[in-house]
N, C-alpha and C positions, 0 to 999 in steps of 0.2 A: 872688538871695539874700546875705545879707552873708558878708564874708571869714571872721567868726568861725564862721559855719556850717560853710560850705566846709574851715573847719580842722580843726574837729570832725569834719566826715564824713571827711576824708582821714587824721584821727587813729585813727580807728574802723576803717578800711579795714585799714589796715596793722596794727592791734592783731589783729584778726581772721586777717588773713593770718599773722603770726608765732606766734599760737596754733595755728591750723591746720599750719602747718611744724612745730612743735614737736612737734606730735601726731602727725605722720609720720612726723617723722626720726628719732626714737627707738625708736619699735620697728621700724622699718623699719633701721636700722643692729643691731640685735641680732637681727634676724630673719636678716639675711646670713649672719652669723658665728656661730648655735646649732649647737652638735652634731647637734641633732636632722635636721638638713637631710641628715645620709647617709643616713636611713632611709626619707624621702621621694622620690618619685620629681619630675622636673620639672613634671610637671604636676598633682600634689597640690599640690606648691610653689606652683604659680601660680594654684590656684582656690583654695586657702586665704589667698594673698596677698590676690587678690579681694575676699574675702568679707572681710576685715577690714579692708579698705580701704571696700566699701560700706558698714561697719557705723560706720567716723569719720567717712564723710559722711555719714550718717544723724543720726549724734549728733552733728554739729556744726553739719546743715542746722536741727535740731528745738532747738539752741540758740540758732538764729537768726541766724547766721553767714552773710553773703552768698555765694551761689553763687561769683560771679567771686573773691571772697576766699577762697574753701573751694579755688576750683581752682588759683589763682596758690601758698597756701599750700602746698597737696598736691604741686605739683609741684617747687616751692623746697625741702621737707621731704624728700621724697624721692632727689634729688639730694644735699641735706645730708649725709642719713645715709649713704646709698650710698657718699659720696666719704671721709667718716669711717668706714666700716668697711675701702676701699682702703686707707685711709692707714695707718689701726692694725693691718690685716694683717700676719704677720709673713714677712717678704721676707729674698733674701739682699742684696741692694739697696738701701739707703735710696732710696726712692720723695718725690717733691715733691709737695705741696697740688695742683700743677696736673696733674699726671702721674695721681697718685688721681683726680681728677675726670674727665681723658680716659680713664683703664683703665675708671672704673665707665660711664659714659656710652658707652663703645663697647660695652661688654657688655649692658648692662643699660638701653638706651634705649626696647626697645618695652615691657620690664617698668612701667619709668616711664609712659607714655602707657597703659598698659593698667590700671593701678593709678590715675591720675587721673583717665582717663575712667571707670571703676568709679563712682569715691569721687561725680564732678560730678555723672553721672546718676541716682544714687540721690537726693542732695543737691536735685538738679532734681525726681524726683517728691516726694520727703520734703515740701518746698516745695509743690508744685501741690497733694497732698492735705491740707496743713496748711492753706493759704487755702481752700481750694473748702469742706472741715470748715467755717471760718469763715462761710463766705458762706451755707452750706446752713441752720445754724442760727441 
């Protein structure tokens, strides 16, 4: 492959990963800080979050975002959204951006992994069925 083709592929991958990161970061930030969480159990919160992550993964897959870009973007978006939520949360003591990142990662690392995995698995399934459907016709 020529150098310009490789640059184009890398640029497209970076754009897809950035779109996925934004798609996951913004809702996740607000999801962590919304008052409705006071009325949900942790189990229901996780279930609803998994369903939303799966829907985002399916939508991005149907828009032909590559699964590796989607997976990396989802992970980055969840970490960015959670960090911003922790950083902007009212605290008695000012918290640094690094402290907010560490605090979110310490508390929510399992959820970040589960949500990223859910989005990736649904994206893989959508991609598989989309390719299979094309081959059948």
